[in-house]
DSSP file (Angstrom, degrees, kcal/mol; ACC not computed):
  #  RESIDUE AA STRUCTURE BP1 BP2  ACC     N-H-->O    O-->H-N    N-H-->O    O-->H-N    TCO  KAPPA ALPHA  PHI   PSI    X-CA   Y-CA   Z-CA
    1    1 A X              0   0    0      0, 0.0     2,-0.1     0, 0.0     0, 0.0   0.000 360.0 360.0 360.0 135.5   -7.6   -9.9    8.1
    2    2 A X        -     0   0    0      1,-0.1     3,-0.1     3,-0.0     2,-0.0  -0.395 360.0-127.2 -73.1 149.3   -9.9   -9.2   11.0
    3    3 A X        -     0   0    0      1,-0.2    -1,-0.1    -2,-0.1     3,-0.1  -0.041  49.3 -52.9 -80.7-169.6  -12.2   -6.2   10.9
    4    4 A X  S    S-     0   0    0      1,-0.1    -1,-0.2    25,-0.1    25,-0.1  -0.291  70.6 -87.1 -66.4 153.1  -12.4   -3.5   13.6
    5    5 A X        -     0   0    0     23,-0.2    25,-2.7    -3,-0.1     2,-0.5  -0.362  41.4-128.9 -60.9 136.1  -13.2   -4.6   17.1
    6    6 A X  E     -a   30   0A   0     23,-0.2    44,-2.3    42,-0.1    45,-1.9  -0.795  30.0-174.1 -92.4 124.2  -16.9   -4.9   17.8
    7    7 A X  E     -ab  31  51A   0     23,-2.8    25,-2.9    -2,-0.5     2,-0.5  -0.973  17.2-153.6-125.2 129.9  -18.0   -3.0   20.9
    8    8 A X  E     -ab  32  52A   0     43,-2.3    45,-3.2    -2,-0.4     2,-0.5  -0.908  11.1-161.6 -99.4 126.3  -21.4   -2.9   22.6
    9    9 A X  E     -ab  33  53A   0     23,-2.7    25,-2.5    -2,-0.5     2,-0.5  -0.940   9.5-171.0-106.9 122.4  -22.0    0.3   24.6
   10   10 A X  E     +ab  34  54A   0     43,-2.9    45,-2.7    -2,-0.5     2,-0.3  -0.960  21.4 141.3-123.2 120.8  -24.8   -0.1   27.1
   11   11 A X        -     0   0    0     23,-2.3     6,-0.3    -2,-0.5     7,-0.1  -0.935  47.5-136.7-153.1 130.6  -26.3    2.8   29.1
   12   12 A X  S    S+     0   0    0     -2,-0.3     2,-0.9    45,-0.2    23,-0.1   0.607  96.5  78.8 -70.2  -7.0  -29.9    3.3   29.9
   13   13 A X  S >> S-     0   0    0      1,-0.2     4,-1.8     2,-0.0     3,-1.2  -0.871  76.1-159.7 -94.2 101.0  -29.5    6.9   28.9
   14   14 A X  H 3> S+     0   0    0     -2,-0.9     4,-2.7     1,-0.3     5,-0.2   0.817  85.7  59.6 -54.2 -35.8  -29.6    6.4   25.2
   15   15 A X  H 3> S+     0   0    0      1,-0.2     4,-2.4     2,-0.2    -1,-0.3   0.865 106.2  47.7 -64.4 -34.8  -27.9    9.7   24.4
   16   16 A X  H <> S+     0   0    0     -3,-1.2     4,-2.6     2,-0.2     5,-0.2   0.929 112.4  48.1 -70.4 -45.4  -24.8    8.6   26.4
   17   17 A X  H  X S+     0   0    0     -4,-1.8     4,-2.0    -6,-0.3    -2,-0.2   0.917 115.0  46.3 -60.1 -43.1  -24.7    5.2   24.7
   18   18 A X  H  X S+     0   0    0     -4,-2.7     4,-2.3    -5,-0.2    -2,-0.2   0.927 112.4  49.3 -66.1 -45.5  -25.0    6.9   21.3
   19   19 A X  H  X S+     0   0    0     -4,-2.4     4,-2.2     1,-0.2    -2,-0.2   0.919 112.4  47.8 -61.0 -44.0  -22.4    9.6   22.0
   20   20 A X  H  X S+     0   0    0     -4,-2.6     4,-2.2     1,-0.2    -1,-0.2   0.887 110.8  51.5 -66.0 -37.2  -19.9    7.0   23.2
   21   21 A X  H  X S+     0   0    0     -4,-2.0     4,-2.6    -5,-0.2    10,-0.3   0.892 108.8  50.9 -67.7 -37.1  -20.5    4.8   20.2
   22   22 A X  H  X S+     0   0    0     -4,-2.3     4,-2.2     2,-0.2    -2,-0.2   0.926 109.4  51.0 -63.4 -43.9  -19.9    7.7   17.9
   23   23 A X  H  X S+     0   0    0     -4,-2.2     4,-0.7     1,-0.2    -2,-0.2   0.921 113.2  45.4 -58.1 -44.5  -16.6    8.5   19.6
   24   24 A X  H ><>S+     0   0    0     -4,-2.2     5,-2.2     1,-0.2     3,-0.6   0.874 109.5  54.1 -70.3 -36.7  -15.5    4.9   19.2
   25   25 A X  H ><5S+     0   0    0     -4,-2.6     3,-1.7     1,-0.2    -1,-0.2   0.882 104.7  55.4 -62.5 -36.7  -16.6    4.8   15.6
   26   26 A X  H 3<5S+     0   0    0     -4,-2.2    -1,-0.2     1,-0.3    -2,-0.2   0.727 105.5  53.5 -66.9 -20.3  -14.5    7.9   15.0
   27   27 A X  T <<5S-     0   0    0     -4,-0.7    -1,-0.3    -3,-0.6    -2,-0.2   0.055 127.9-100.4-102.1  22.8  -11.6    5.8   16.4
   28   28 A X  T < 5S+     0   0    0     -3,-1.7     2,-0.3     1,-0.2   -23,-0.2   0.756  78.5 134.0  68.2  30.9  -12.3    3.0   13.9
   29   29 A X      < -     0   0    0     -5,-2.2     2,-1.2    -8,-0.1    -1,-0.2  -0.781  62.9-122.5-101.4 154.4  -14.2    0.6   16.2
   30   30 A X  E     +a    6   0A   0    -25,-2.7   -23,-2.8    -2,-0.3     2,-0.4  -0.766  46.4 179.3 -91.7  87.3  -17.4   -1.1   15.2
   31   31 A X  E     -a    7   0A   0     -2,-1.2     2,-0.5   -10,-0.3   -23,-0.2  -0.792  16.0-169.9-102.9 133.7  -19.4    0.3   18.1
   32   32 A X  E     -a    8   0A   0    -25,-2.9   -23,-2.7    -2,-0.4     2,-0.2  -0.981  14.5-141.6-123.4 122.1  -23.1   -0.4   18.7
   33   33 A X  E     -a    9   0A   0     -2,-0.5     2,-0.4   -25,-0.2   -23,-0.2  -0.577  16.9-175.6 -85.3 146.1  -25.2    1.5   21.3
   34   34 A X  E     -a   10   0A   0    -25,-2.5   -23,-2.3    -2,-0.2     3,-0.1  -0.998  19.8-172.8-136.8 135.9  -27.9   -0.1   23.5
   35   35 A X  S    S+     0   0    0     -2,-0.4     2,-0.5   -25,-0.2   -21,-0.1   0.493  80.2  60.6 -99.4  -7.5  -30.2    1.7   25.9
   36   36 A X     >  -     0   0    0      1,-0.1     4,-2.1    22,-0.1     5,-0.2  -0.971  67.3-156.4-124.9 116.7  -31.6   -1.6   27.3
   37   37 A X  H  > S+     0   0    0     -2,-0.5     4,-2.2    22,-0.4     5,-0.1   0.838  96.3  54.7 -62.4 -32.3  -29.2   -4.2   28.9
   38   38 A X  H  > S+     0   0    0      2,-0.2     4,-2.3     1,-0.2    -1,-0.2   0.911 108.4  48.4 -67.1 -41.3  -31.5   -7.1   28.1
   39   39 A X  H  > S+     0   0    0      2,-0.2     4,-2.4     1,-0.2    -2,-0.2   0.887 110.3  52.5 -63.8 -38.7  -31.5   -6.1   24.4
   40   40 A X  H  X S+     0   0    0     -4,-2.1     4,-2.4     2,-0.2    -2,-0.2   0.908 109.3  49.3 -63.4 -41.7  -27.7   -5.9   24.5
   41   41 A X  H  X S+     0   0    0     -4,-2.2     4,-2.0     2,-0.2    -2,-0.2   0.917 110.8  49.5 -64.3 -43.6  -27.5   -9.4   26.0
   42   42 A X  H  X S+     0   0    0     -4,-2.3     4,-1.1     1,-0.2    -2,-0.2   0.913 112.9  47.4 -61.7 -42.3  -29.8  -10.8   23.4
   43   43 A X  H  X S+     0   0    0     -4,-2.4     4,-3.0     1,-0.2     3,-0.3   0.886 109.6  53.6 -65.7 -38.8  -27.8   -9.2   20.6
   44   44 A X  H  < S+     0   0    0     -4,-2.4    -1,-0.2     1,-0.2    -2,-0.2   0.861 105.2  54.1 -64.7 -35.1  -24.5  -10.5   22.2
   45   45 A X  H  < S+     0   0    0     -4,-2.0     3,-0.2     1,-0.2    -1,-0.2   0.815 114.7  41.2 -68.2 -29.1  -25.9  -14.0   22.1
   46   46 A X  H  < S+     0   0    0     -4,-1.1     2,-0.3    -3,-0.3    -2,-0.2   0.881 138.0   9.4 -82.3 -42.9  -26.6  -13.7   18.4
   47   47 A X  S  < S-     0   0    0     -4,-3.0    -1,-0.2    -5,-0.1    -2,-0.2  -0.752  84.8-140.9-142.1  87.6  -23.4  -11.8   17.5
   48   48 A X        -     0   0    0     -2,-0.3   -42,-0.1    -3,-0.2     2,-0.1  -0.205  15.8-135.8 -58.5 133.4  -20.8  -11.7   20.4
   49   49 A X        -     0   0    0      1,-0.1   -42,-0.2   -44,-0.1     3,-0.1  -0.408  10.0-133.2 -81.4 163.7  -18.9   -8.5   20.7
   50   50 A X  S    S+     0   0    0    -44,-2.3    28,-2.6     1,-0.2     2,-0.3   0.785  93.8  24.0 -79.9 -31.0  -15.2   -8.2   21.4
   51   51 A X  E     -bc   7  78A   0    -45,-1.9   -43,-2.3    26,-0.2     2,-0.5  -0.983  62.5-157.7-136.5 145.0  -15.8   -5.7   24.1
   52   52 A X  E     -bc   8  79A   0     26,-2.7    28,-2.8    -2,-0.3     2,-0.5  -0.994  11.0-175.8-119.8 122.4  -18.8   -4.8   26.4
   53   53 A X  E     +bc   9  80A   0    -45,-3.2   -43,-2.9    -2,-0.5     2,-0.4  -0.978  18.7 170.6-118.4 118.6  -18.8   -1.3   27.8
   54   54 A X  E     -bc  10  81A   0     26,-2.1    28,-2.3    -2,-0.5   -43,-0.2  -0.973  37.6-123.5-138.4 142.5  -21.6   -0.8   30.3
   55   55 A X  E     - c   0  82A   0    -45,-2.7    28,-0.2    -2,-0.4     3,-0.1  -0.435  26.3-140.0 -66.0 153.9  -23.0    1.6   32.8
   56   56 A X  S    S+     0   0    0     26,-1.4     7,-2.7     1,-0.2     2,-0.9   0.921  84.5  58.2 -86.0 -49.2  -23.4    0.0   36.2
   57   57 A X  S    S+     0   0    0      5,-0.2     2,-0.3     6,-0.1   -45,-0.2  -0.731  71.3 140.2 -91.7 106.4  -26.7    1.4   37.3
   58   58 A X        -     0   0    0     -2,-0.9     2,-0.2    -3,-0.1     3,-0.1  -0.955  53.6 -99.8-140.1 158.9  -29.5    0.7   34.9
   59   59 A X  S    S+     0   0    0     -2,-0.3     2,-0.5     1,-0.2   -22,-0.4  -0.564 103.5  15.1 -75.3 141.7  -33.1   -0.3   34.9
   60   60 A X  S    S+     0   0    0     -2,-0.2     2,-0.3   -23,-0.1    -1,-0.2  -0.168 134.2  13.7  92.7 -41.9  -33.9   -4.0   34.4
   61   61 A X  S    S-     0   0    0     -2,-0.5   -24,-0.2    -3,-0.1     2,-0.1  -0.920  76.4-120.7-165.2 135.5  -30.3   -5.3   34.9
   62   62 A X     >  -     0   0    0     -2,-0.3     4,-2.4    -5,-0.1    -5,-0.2  -0.409  29.2-115.0 -76.9 160.9  -27.2   -3.8   36.4
   63   63 A X  H  > S+     0   0    0     -7,-2.7     4,-2.7     1,-0.2    -7,-0.2   0.836 118.2  54.9 -62.0 -32.5  -24.0   -3.5   34.3
   64   64 A X  H  > S+     0   0    0     -8,-0.4     4,-2.5     2,-0.2    -1,-0.2   0.923 107.7  48.0 -68.4 -43.3  -22.4   -6.0   36.7
   65   65 A X  H  > S+     0   0    0      2,-0.2     4,-1.9    -9,-0.2    -2,-0.2   0.930 114.1  47.7 -60.7 -44.4  -25.2   -8.5   36.2
   66   66 A X  H  X S+     0   0    0     -4,-2.4     4,-2.6     1,-0.2    -2,-0.2   0.930 111.8  50.0 -60.4 -46.6  -24.9   -8.1   32.4
   67   67 A X  H  X S+     0   0    0     -4,-2.7     4,-2.9     1,-0.2     5,-0.2   0.882 108.1  53.1 -61.8 -40.1  -21.1   -8.4   32.6
   68   68 A X  H  X S+     0   0    0     -4,-2.5     4,-1.9     2,-0.2    -1,-0.2   0.916 111.9  44.9 -63.0 -43.1  -21.2  -11.6   34.6
   69   69 A X  H  X S+     0   0    0     -4,-1.9     4,-2.8     2,-0.2     5,-0.3   0.930 114.3  49.0 -66.1 -44.9  -23.6  -13.2   32.1
   70   70 A X  H  X S+     0   0    0     -4,-2.6     4,-3.2     1,-0.2     7,-0.3   0.924 111.7  48.6 -61.9 -44.7  -21.5  -12.0   29.2
   71   71 A X  H  < S+     0   0    0     -4,-2.9    -1,-0.2     1,-0.2    -2,-0.2   0.873 113.7  47.6 -64.0 -35.7  -18.3  -13.3   30.7
   72   72 A X  H  < S+     0   0    0     -4,-1.9     3,-0.4    -5,-0.2    -2,-0.2   0.927 123.3  31.5 -69.2 -45.0  -19.8  -16.7   31.5
   73   73 A X  H  < S+     0   0    0     -4,-2.8     2,-0.2     1,-0.2    -2,-0.2   0.750 133.3  29.3 -87.1 -25.6  -21.3  -17.1   28.0
   74   74 A X    ><  +     0   0    0     -4,-3.2     3,-2.3    -5,-0.3    -1,-0.2  -0.613  66.0 174.5-134.5  72.7  -18.7  -15.3   26.0
   75   75 A X  T 3  S+     0   0    0     -3,-0.4    -1,-0.1     1,-0.3    -4,-0.1   0.697  76.8  61.5 -60.0 -20.4  -15.4  -15.6   27.9
   76   76 A X  T 3  S+     0   0    0      2,-0.1     2,-0.4   -27,-0.0    -1,-0.3   0.668  81.8 100.8 -78.8 -14.3  -13.4  -13.9   25.1
   77   77 A X    <   -     0   0    0     -3,-2.3     2,-0.3    -7,-0.3   -26,-0.2  -0.562  68.2-141.9 -75.6 127.2  -15.4  -10.7   25.5
   78   78 A X  E     -c   51   0A   0    -28,-2.6   -26,-2.7    -2,-0.4     2,-0.4  -0.677  15.7-145.0 -89.3 144.7  -13.5   -8.0   27.5
   79   79 A X  E     +c   52   0A   0     -2,-0.3    24,-1.3   -28,-0.2     2,-0.4  -0.919  19.7 179.1-120.6 135.0  -15.6   -5.9   29.9
   80   80 A X  E     -cd  53 103A   0    -28,-2.8   -26,-2.1    -2,-0.4     2,-0.3  -0.992  12.9-164.7-130.1 123.0  -15.3   -2.2   30.9
   81   81 A X  E     -cd  54 104A   0     22,-2.9    24,-2.2    -2,-0.4     2,-0.3  -0.804   6.3-175.7-107.0 150.0  -17.8   -0.8   33.4
   82   82 A X  E     +cd  55 105A   0    -28,-2.3   -26,-1.4    -2,-0.3     2,-0.3  -0.978   7.1 162.9-141.2 156.0  -18.4    2.9   34.1
   83   83 A X  E     - d   0 106A   0     22,-1.5    24,-2.7    -2,-0.3     6,-0.0  -0.972  36.4-151.2-167.0 153.2  -20.6    4.8   36.5
   84   84 A X        +     0   0    0     -2,-0.3     2,-0.2    22,-0.2    22,-0.1   0.353  66.7 114.2-104.7   0.7  -21.1    8.2   38.0
   85   85 A X    >   -     0   0    0      1,-0.1     3,-1.4     2,-0.0     4,-0.4  -0.521  68.3-135.7 -76.1 136.9  -22.6    6.7   41.2
   86   86 A X  T 3  S+     0   0    0      1,-0.3     3,-0.4    -2,-0.2     4,-0.2   0.788 104.0  51.4 -63.6 -26.8  -20.6    7.2   44.4
   87   87 A X  T 3> S+     0   0    0      1,-0.2     4,-1.7     2,-0.1     3,-0.3   0.429  80.7  97.5 -91.0   3.0  -21.1    3.6   45.4
   88   88 A X  H <> S+     0   0    0     -3,-1.4     4,-2.4     1,-0.2     5,-0.2   0.909  79.1  54.1 -58.8 -45.3  -20.0    2.1   42.1
   89   89 A X  H  > S+     0   0    0     -3,-0.4     4,-2.4    -4,-0.4    -1,-0.2   0.871 108.0  52.0 -58.2 -33.7  -16.4    1.4   43.3
   90   90 A X  H  > S+     0   0    0     -3,-0.3     4,-2.2    -4,-0.2    -1,-0.2   0.887 108.5  50.3 -67.0 -37.8  -17.9   -0.6   46.2
   91   91 A X  H  X S+     0   0    0     -4,-1.7     4,-1.9     2,-0.2    -2,-0.2   0.895 111.4  48.2 -66.4 -39.7  -20.0   -2.6   43.8
   92   92 A X  H  X S+     0   0    0     -4,-2.4     4,-2.4     2,-0.2    -2,-0.2   0.917 110.9  51.4 -64.5 -43.1  -16.8   -3.4   41.7
   93   93 A X  H  X S+     0   0    0     -4,-2.4     4,-2.3    -5,-0.2    -2,-0.2   0.888 108.1  51.9 -61.7 -39.6  -15.0   -4.3   44.9
   94   94 A X  H  X S+     0   0    0     -4,-2.2     4,-1.0     2,-0.2    -1,-0.2   0.900 110.4  48.1 -64.2 -40.6  -17.8   -6.7   45.9
   95   95 A X  H  <>S+     0   0    0     -4,-1.9     5,-2.4     1,-0.2     3,-0.4   0.892 110.2  52.7 -65.4 -39.0  -17.6   -8.4   42.4
   96   96 A X  H ><5S+     0   0    0     -4,-2.4     3,-2.0     1,-0.2    -2,-0.2   0.900 104.4  55.3 -62.8 -41.6  -13.8   -8.7   42.8
   97   97 A X  H 3<5S+     0   0    0     -4,-2.3    -1,-0.2     1,-0.3    -2,-0.2   0.786 104.9  54.6 -61.5 -26.6  -14.2  -10.4   46.2
   98   98 A X  T 3<5S-     0   0    0     -4,-1.0    -1,-0.3    -3,-0.4    -2,-0.2   0.337 130.5 -96.3 -89.9   6.9  -16.4  -12.9   44.4
   99   99 A X  T < 5S+     0   0    0     -3,-2.0     2,-0.4     1,-0.3    -3,-0.2   0.596  85.2 124.5  94.4  12.1  -13.6  -13.6   41.9
  100  100 A X      < -     0   0    0     -5,-2.4     2,-0.5    -6,-0.1    -1,-0.3  -0.889  42.3-158.9-108.7 136.0  -14.7  -11.3   39.0
  101  101 A X        +     0   0    0     -2,-0.4     2,-0.4    -3,-0.1   -22,-0.2  -0.956  14.6 172.3-118.3 124.6  -12.4   -8.7   37.6
  102  102 A X        -     0   0    0     -2,-0.5     2,-0.2   -10,-0.1   -22,-0.2  -0.987  31.7-125.4-129.6 138.7  -13.8   -5.7   35.7
  103  103 A X  E     -d   80   0A   0    -24,-1.3   -22,-2.9    -2,-0.4     2,-0.4  -0.559  35.7-159.0 -72.8 149.0  -12.0   -2.6   34.4
  104  104 A X  E     -d   81   0A   0    -24,-0.2     2,-0.4    -2,-0.2   -22,-0.2  -0.996  18.1-172.7-139.7 137.7  -13.8    0.5   35.7
  105  105 A X  E     -d   82   0A   0    -24,-2.2   -22,-1.5    -2,-0.4     2,-0.4  -0.984  24.2-128.5-125.4 141.0  -14.0    4.2   34.7
  106  106 A X  E     -d   83   0A   0     -2,-0.4   -22,-0.2   -24,-0.2     2,-0.2  -0.726  44.1 -85.6 -86.3 133.7  -15.7    7.0   36.6
  107  107 A X  S    S+     0   0    0    -24,-2.7     2,-0.1    -2,-0.4    -1,-0.0  -0.507 107.2  57.3 -73.6 150.2  -18.2    9.1   34.7
  108  108 A X  S    S-     0   0    0     -2,-0.2     2,-0.6    -3,-0.0    -2,-0.1   0.576  79.9-161.9 -73.1 145.9  -17.9   11.5   33.1
  109  109 A X        -     0   0    0     -2,-0.1     2,-0.2    -4,-0.1    -2,-0.1  -0.856  11.6-136.9-101.2 122.1  -15.5    9.6   30.8
  110  110 A X     >  -     0   0    0     -2,-0.6     4,-2.3     1,-0.1     3,-0.4  -0.545  21.7-120.7 -73.7 140.9  -13.3   11.7   28.5
  111  111 A X  H  > S+     0   0    0      1,-0.2     4,-2.4     2,-0.2     5,-0.2   0.875 113.0  49.0 -51.8 -43.4  -13.1   10.3   24.9
  112  112 A X  H  > S+     0   0    0      1,-0.2     4,-2.2     2,-0.2    -1,-0.2   0.871 110.8  51.3 -67.0 -33.8   -9.3    9.8   25.0
  113  113 A X  H  > S+     0   0    0     -3,-0.4     4,-2.3     2,-0.2    -1,-0.2   0.882 109.9  50.4 -67.0 -38.8   -9.6    8.1   28.4
  114  114 A X  H  X S+     0   0    0     -4,-2.3     4,-2.1     2,-0.2    -2,-0.2   0.944 112.3  45.3 -64.4 -49.2  -12.3    5.7   26.9
  115  115 A X  H  X S+     0   0    0     -4,-2.4     4,-2.1     1,-0.2    -2,-0.2   0.905 114.0  49.7 -63.3 -41.7  -10.2    4.8   23.9
  116  116 A X  H  X S+     0   0    0     -4,-2.2     4,-1.5    -5,-0.2    -1,-0.2   0.902 108.9  52.6 -63.7 -40.9   -7.1    4.3   26.1
  117  117 A X  H  X S+     0   0    0     -4,-2.3     4,-0.6     1,-0.2    -1,-0.2   0.896 109.4  49.2 -63.5 -40.2   -9.0    2.1   28.5
  118  118 A X  H >< S+     0   0    0     -4,-2.1     3,-1.1     1,-0.2    -1,-0.2   0.928 110.5  49.9 -64.8 -44.1  -10.2   -0.1   25.6
  119  119 A X  H 3< S+     0   0    0     -4,-2.1    -1,-0.2     1,-0.2    -2,-0.2   0.777 109.7  53.0 -65.8 -25.5   -6.7   -0.5   24.2
  120  120 A X  H 3<        0   0    0     -4,-1.5    -1,-0.2     1,-0.2    -2,-0.2   0.547 360.0 360.0 -87.0  -8.2   -5.5   -1.4   27.7
  121  121 A X    <<        0   0    0     -3,-1.1    -1,-0.2    -4,-0.6    -2,-0.1   0.518 360.0 360.0 -69.3 360.0   -8.0   -4.2   28.2
């Protein structure tokens, strides 16, 4: 029998990544927080997650850049992006025009909305 779904939560605000991972752990997911998208990518290459949940606007690498690499290298990984930035929907639309599809949630994300979005991926 498979264990709980492994989820990487990436947000350059460590407190947000940690809070979201705690919420998901309380909902029986194996959630791991990352404040650095590059570190999350390195960890994913070692132990691929079932889900990647990432903020879009981060230092070093955007969530969209991270998601594109993860989808290319780990096609079974499902991706959910979130952001509080007003231009985030435009960034998602631009990725969609290039043939990439990502689920998206607007910050702030309510815990029940987060869990429902993961179950709907």
